[in-house]
C-alpha positions as CSV (number, residue, x, y, z in Angstrom):
1,M,124.6,94.5,110.2
2,K,123.6,96.3,107.0
3,D,123.5,93.2,104.9
4,L,121.5,91.4,107.6
5,L,118.8,94.1,108.1
6,H,118.5,95.6,104.6
7,P,117.1,92.4,103.0
8,I,114.4,92.2,105.6
9,S,113.5,95.9,105.0
10,L,113.6,95.2,101.3
11,V,111.0,92.4,101.7
12,I,108.7,94.6,103.8
13,A,109.0,97.5,101.3
14,T,108.3,95.1,98.3
15,L,105.3,93.5,100.0
16,G,104.0,96.9,100.9
17,F,104.4,98.2,97.3
18,L,102.6,95.1,95.9
19,C,99.8,95.6,98.4
20,L,99.4,99.2,97.4
21,L,99.8,98.4,93.7
22,R,96.5,96.5,93.9
23,D,94.6,99.8,94.5
24,V,96.7,102.0,92.1
25,P,94.4,101.6,89.1
26,A,91.4,102.7,91.1
27,R,93.2,105.6,92.8
28,R,95.5,106.8,90.0
29,R,93.9,110.3,90.3
30,D,94.6,110.4,94.0
31,P,98.0,112.1,94.5
32,A,98.3,110.9,98.1
33,S,97.9,107.2,97.1
34,M,100.4,107.6,94.2
35,A,102.9,109.3,96.5
36,L,102.4,106.5,99.1
37,A,103.1,103.9,96.5
38,A,106.2,105.8,95.5
39,V,107.4,105.8,99.2
40,F,107.4,102.0,99.2
41,L,109.0,101.7,95.8
42,L,111.8,104.2,96.6
43,S,112.3,102.6,100.0
44,G,112.7,99.2,98.4
45,L,115.2,100.6,95.9
46,S,117.2,102.3,98.6
47,F,117.6,99.0,100.4
48,L,118.3,97.1,97.2
49,F,121.1,99.5,96.1
50,S,122.8,99.3,99.5
51,I,123.0,95.5,99.7
52,T,126.6,94.4,99.0
53,P,125.9,92.1,96.0
54,M,123.8,94.8,94.2
55,W,126.4,97.4,95.2
56,Q,129.2,95.3,93.5
57,Y,127.0,94.6,90.5
58,L,126.3,98.3,89.9
59,D,130.0,99.1,90.2
60,R,130.7,96.7,87.4
61,A,127.7,97.5,85.3
62,L,128.0,101.3,85.5
63,G,131.7,101.6,85.6
64,T,131.7,104.0,88.6
65,V,132.6,102.6,92.0
66,N,130.3,103.3,95.0
67,L,127.6,104.8,92.8
68,S,125.1,102.9,95.0
69,V,125.7,105.6,97.7
70,P,124.0,108.6,95.9
71,L,121.5,106.3,94.3
72,A,120.3,104.8,97.6
73,Q,120.5,108.0,99.5
74,G,118.8,109.9,96.6
75,C,115.9,107.4,96.9
76,V,115.8,108.1,100.7
77,V,115.5,111.9,100.1
78,A,112.9,111.3,97.4
79,L,110.8,109.1,99.7
80,L,111.1,111.6,102.5
81,A,109.6,114.2,100.2
82,C,106.9,111.8,99.0
83,Q,105.9,111.1,102.7
84,Q,105.4,114.8,103.2
85,V,103.3,114.9,100.0
86,V,101.1,112.2,101.5
87,L,100.6,114.0,104.8
88,T,100.0,117.3,102.9
89,Y,97.1,115.9,100.9
90,W,95.7,114.1,104.0
91,S,95.7,117.3,106.1
92,S,95.1,120.2,103.6
93,P,92.5,121.1,101.0
94,P,93.5,120.0,97.5
95,D,94.4,123.4,96.2
96,V,96.7,124.2,99.1
97,A,98.1,120.7,99.2
98,R,99.1,120.9,95.5
99,G,101.3,123.9,96.1
100,R,102.9,122.5,99.2
101,A,103.6,119.2,97.5
102,R,105.5,121.0,94.7
103,V,107.6,122.7,97.3
104,W,108.5,119.4,99.0
105,L,109.2,117.7,95.7
106,G,111.3,120.6,94.5
107,A,113.3,120.6,97.7
108,G,113.9,116.9,97.4
109,L,115.1,117.2,93.8
110,A,117.4,120.1,94.9
111,V,119.0,118.0,97.6
112,I,119.4,115.0,95.3
113,A,121.1,117.2,92.7
114,G,123.5,118.5,95.4
115,L,124.3,114.9,96.5
116,F,125.3,113.8,93.0
117,A,127.3,117.0,92.5
118,L,129.3,116.5,95.7
119,F,129.7,112.8,95.0
120,T,131.5,113.6,91.8
121,Q,134.1,115.4,93.9
122,L,135.1,112.2,95.7
123,T,138.0,110.2,94.5
124,P,136.9,106.6,95.2
125,S,139.8,104.2,94.9
126,A,137.9,101.0,95.5
127,P,134.4,99.7,96.2
128,R,133.4,100.3,99.8
129,P,130.0,98.5,100.3
130,I,130.7,97.9,104.0
131,D,132.7,100.8,105.4
132,F,132.1,103.6,103.0
133,T,131.3,106.2,105.6
134,L,134.3,105.3,107.8
135,Y,136.7,105.2,104.8
136,Y,135.7,108.8,103.6
137,A,135.1,110.3,107.1
138,H,138.2,112.5,106.8
139,D,137.5,113.6,103.2
140,N,136.3,117.3,103.1
141,A,134.1,116.6,100.0
142,Y,132.5,113.7,101.7
143,A,132.0,115.7,104.9
144,A,130.0,118.2,102.8
145,Y,128.1,115.4,101.1
146,L,127.3,113.7,104.4
147,T,126.3,117.0,106.1
148,L,123.9,117.8,103.3
149,Y,122.4,114.3,103.4
150,V,122.1,114.0,107.2
151,T,120.6,117.5,107.4
152,A,118.0,116.6,104.8
153,Y,117.4,113.2,106.4
154,T,117.1,114.5,110.0
155,L,114.8,117.4,109.1
156,G,112.7,115.1,107.0
157,E,112.3,112.6,109.8
158,L,111.6,115.4,112.4
159,F,108.9,116.9,110.1
160,L,107.5,113.5,109.5
161,A,107.3,112.5,113.2
162,R,105.8,115.9,114.2
163,A,103.2,115.9,111.4
164,C,102.2,112.3,112.0
165,W,101.6,112.9,115.8
166,R,99.5,115.9,115.0
167,L,97.4,114.3,112.3
168,A,97.0,111.1,114.3
169,R,95.2,113.1,117.1
170,R,92.9,114.7,114.5
171,S,92.0,111.5,112.6
172,D,88.6,109.9,113.1
173,R,89.7,106.6,111.6
174,R,91.3,104.3,114.1
175,S,93.4,102.5,111.5
176,V,94.8,105.9,110.2
177,S,95.5,107.1,113.8
178,V,97.3,103.9,114.8
179,G,99.3,103.8,111.5
180,L,100.4,107.4,111.8
181,R,101.6,106.8,115.4
182,V,103.6,103.9,114.2
183,V,105.1,106.0,111.4
184,A,106.0,108.7,114.0
185,L,107.7,106.1,116.2
186,G,109.7,104.8,113.3
187,A,110.8,108.3,112.3
188,T,111.9,109.0,115.9
189,I,114.0,105.8,116.0
190,T,115.8,106.7,112.7
191,L,117.1,109.8,114.5
192,G,119.6,107.4,116.1
193,Y,121.1,106.9,112.6
194,S,121.2,110.7,112.1
195,A,123.0,111.1,115.5
196,V,125.7,108.7,114.5
197,R,126.2,110.2,111.1
198,I,126.4,113.7,112.6
199,G,129.0,112.3,115.0
200,N,130.9,110.9,112.0
201,V,131.2,114.5,110.5
202,I,132.2,116.0,113.9
203,A,134.7,113.1,114.7
204,G,136.2,113.4,111.2
205,A,136.9,117.1,111.7
206,F,138.9,116.2,114.8
207,G,140.6,113.2,113.4
208,G,138.4,110.7,115.4
209,S,136.2,107.8,114.3
210,L,132.8,106.3,115.4
211,D,133.4,102.9,113.9
212,Q,132.1,101.2,117.1
213,W,128.7,102.9,116.5
214,E,128.1,101.6,112.9
215,S,126.0,98.7,114.0
216,F,123.8,101.0,116.1
217,A,123.4,103.4,113.2
218,W,122.3,100.7,110.8
219,T,120.0,99.2,113.4
220,C,118.2,102.5,114.1
221,G,118.0,103.2,110.4
222,D,116.5,99.9,109.4
223,V,114.3,99.3,112.4
224,G,112.9,102.8,112.1
225,A,112.4,102.4,108.4
226,M,110.6,99.1,108.9
227,L,108.2,100.6,111.5
228,T,107.6,103.6,109.2
229,L,106.7,101.3,106.3
230,I,104.5,99.1,108.5
231,G,102.7,102.2,109.9
232,W,102.0,103.5,106.3
233,L,100.5,100.0,105.5
234,V,98.1,99.9,108.5
235,P,95.3,101.9,106.9
236,T,95.7,100.2,103.6
237,I,95.6,96.7,105.1
238,S,92.6,97.7,107.2
239,D,90.8,99.0,104.1
240,Q,91.6,95.9,102.1
241,A,90.7,93.6,105.0
242,Q,87.3,95.3,105.2
243,G,87.0,94.9,101.4
244,V,87.7,91.2,101.6
245,Q,85.2,90.9,104.5
246,Y,82.6,92.8,102.4
247,R,83.2,90.4,99.4
248,V,82.9,87.4,101.7
249,N,79.7,88.7,103.1
250,Q,78.4,89.3,99.6
251,H,79.2,85.7,98.6
252,R,77.6,84.4,101.8
253,S,74.5,86.6,101.3
254,Y,74.2,85.4,97.7
255,H,74.1,81.7,98.7
256,C,71.9,82.3,101.8
257,L,69.3,84.1,99.6
258,R,69.1,81.1,97.2
259,P,66.3,79.3,99.1
260,L,64.2,82.4,99.2
261,W,64.8,83.0,95.5
262,L,63.9,79.4,94.7
263,V,60.6,79.8,96.4
264,F,59.6,82.6,94.1
265,H,61.3,81.2,91.0
266,R,59.5,77.9,91.2
267,E,56.1,79.8,91.2
268,A,57.1,82.6,88.8
269,P,60.1,81.7,86.6
270,E,59.7,85.0,84.8
271,I,61.4,86.9,87.6
272,A,64.8,85.7,86.5
273,L,66.5,88.6,84.6
274,P,67.9,87.3,81.3
275,I,71.5,88.1,80.4
276,D,71.7,86.2,77.1
277,R,71.0,89.4,75.2
278,V,73.7,91.3,77.1
279,D,76.6,92.4,74.9
280,P,79.4,89.8,75.3
281,A,81.9,92.5,76.2
282,Q,79.7,93.4,79.2
283,R,78.8,89.9,80.2
284,R,81.8,89.5,82.4
285,R,80.5,92.2,84.6
286,F,77.4,90.1,85.3
287,R,79.6,87.3,86.7
288,G,80.9,89.5,89.5
289,I,79.4,88.8,92.9
290,T,78.2,92.4,93.4
291,I,76.1,92.3,90.2
292,K,74.9,88.7,90.9
293,L,73.8,89.6,94.5
294,Y,72.1,92.8,93.2
295,R,70.3,90.7,90.5
296,R,69.2,88.1,93.1
297,A,67.8,90.9,95.4
298,V,65.9,92.5,92.4
299,E,64.5,89.1,91.4
300,I,63.3,88.4,94.9
301,R,61.7,91.9,95.1
302,D,60.0,91.1,91.8
303,G,58.7,87.8,93.2
304,R,57.3,89.6,96.2
305,F,55.5,92.0,93.8
306,V,54.0,89.0,91.9
307,I,52.4,87.5,95.1
308,R,51.5,90.7,96.8
309,Q,47.9,90.7,95.5
310,H,47.5,87.3,97.2
311,L,48.4,88.4,100.8
312,D,45.6,87.7,103.2
313,A,45.3,89.9,106.4
314,G,44.2,86.8,108.3
315,V,47.5,85.0,107.5
316,R,49.4,88.0,108.8
317,E,47.4,88.2,112.0
318,N,47.7,84.5,112.7
319,S,51.4,84.5,112.0
320,E,52.1,87.5,114.2
321,A,50.2,85.8,117.1
322,H,52.2,82.6,116.6
323,H,55.6,84.3,116.5
324,R,54.9,86.6,119.4
325,T,54.4,83.6,121.5
326,R,58.0,82.6,120.5
327,G,59.2,85.9,121.9
328,L,59.9,87.6,118.6
329,H,59.4,91.4,118.2
330,G,60.5,94.3,116.0
331,D,62.2,93.7,112.7
332,E,62.7,90.0,113.6
333,L,59.0,89.5,114.1
334,N,58.2,91.3,110.8
335,A,60.8,89.1,109.0
336,A,59.3,85.9,110.4
337,V,55.7,87.0,109.5
338,T,56.9,88.0,106.0
339,A,58.3,84.5,105.5
340,D,55.0,83.0,106.4
341,Q,53.2,85.4,104.2
342,I,55.4,84.4,101.2
343,I,54.6,80.7,101.6
344,A,50.9,81.4,102.0
345,G,50.8,83.9,99.2
346,I,52.6,81.5,96.8
347,T,50.2,78.7,97.7
348,A,47.2,81.1,97.2
349,R,48.5,82.1,93.8
350,A,49.0,78.5,92.7
351,E,45.4,77.8,93.8
352,G,44.1,80.9,92.1
353,V,42.8,82.3,95.4
354,R,42.7,86.0,96.1
355,P,41.4,87.7,99.3
356,D,38.7,90.2,99.3
357,S,39.8,93.8,99.1
358,D,39.1,94.4,102.8
359,Q,41.3,91.4,103.6
360,L,44.2,92.4,101.4
361,T,47.3,93.4,103.2
362,D,51.0,94.2,102.6
363,F,54.2,92.4,103.7
364,A,54.9,92.8,107.4
365,D,58.4,94.2,106.7
366,A,57.3,96.6,104.0
367,N,58.1,99.6,106.1
368,R,61.5,98.5,107.2
369,Q,64.0,101.3,106.8
370,T,67.1,100.5,104.6
371,S,69.5,103.3,103.9
372,R,72.3,101.3,102.3
373,P,72.4,98.5,99.7
374,M,73.5,95.9,102.2
375,D,70.7,97.0,104.6
376,D,68.2,95.9,101.9
377,I,70.1,92.6,101.6
378,G,70.0,92.2,105.3
379,A,66.2,92.6,105.3
380,L,65.9,89.8,102.7
381,L,68.3,87.6,104.6
382,A,66.2,88.1,107.8
383,V,63.2,86.8,105.8
384,A,65.3,83.9,104.4
385,R,66.3,82.8,107.9
386,H,62.7,82.4,108.9
387,L,61.6,80.7,105.7
388,P,60.0,77.4,106.7
389,D,60.7,74.1,104.9
390,P,57.6,73.6,102.8
391,A,57.7,69.9,103.5
392,R,57.4,70.3,107.3
393,A,56.7,73.9,108.0
394,H,53.9,75.4,110.1
395,Q,51.5,76.9,107.5
396,P,49.4,79.8,108.8
397,E,45.7,79.4,108.0
398,R,44.2,81.8,105.5
399,A,41.2,83.7,106.8
400,S,38.1,82.8,104.9
401,A,36.9,85.3,102.4
């Protein structure tokens, strides 16, 4: 059972670590993010060390049989401590969290040191990658070893489940709340592994054995660990999915703004921001979609400024009347009117026509409120959607001067 479930858990831990690794450079000063990445790395190592082929390889390479046991279980203790560090930083002020994190990490190191000290007291006669616990169940040194490990493991999972349930109720982010509940569920399931291991210690003291419960123990341990890892990944995957969606929207917006940009560029090519004088080392930044979209929006705004002095109030009035008959109102009406104003203003500029001062007006969407960068892009996209095809568009009449 162990060699069936551990590779699956290893794959999940590896994928999770790689997923988190993408954000590590940007969040290297965030202790919670670094601790969470450590959770996945340590989890993967614990499963890797316990798989029979790796167990046998370490026995040969290190010259100490069954050393995979303290290595794997030391990783488990370390990841339990790192999980508490994550929750501590998520639920406490940084100054308080820093002190508590040191306590958790110190306790984890103390347990790991105790495990290795007790492991040296064992007298392993042969590699036992499958039945290690059952083989040493009657050994007093191993009973102490197992008692220390199971106590730390059980307390760690209990603290984890309790803290996750509490923090999940307080979280305003749905992805975090759902993820923490999944972590809590996984931690609860792993208690089945703890129960069997505690039973091993008790049964060994009385000369008994729980060999028939080994598959149940490994199932609870691995399924619980899988759910825990998946739960920790939920907020990260949600954030990265939103990031991907944001990038896709930026690319879509960039291309959808092209017709509007071309309208201005054909009349006023000077609006294009030159980048040929940019330092070559910085030029790569200008190829990113965020900068390209920002440049396009700035150039369109510059184009609007160029034709602003050619906006005729009569065009605006006629356009508003036309689009009201189509049922448009609010921001959508203003965007449609602005699109007509742009076409008429460019035509007027090309013909050298300017309205009298009493007929001069502003764009219909000039007062639209935009609190975020993408709100401004949205306002320009609304205008672009209503931009008529110059070859067949309805052209509002300019009021006579």
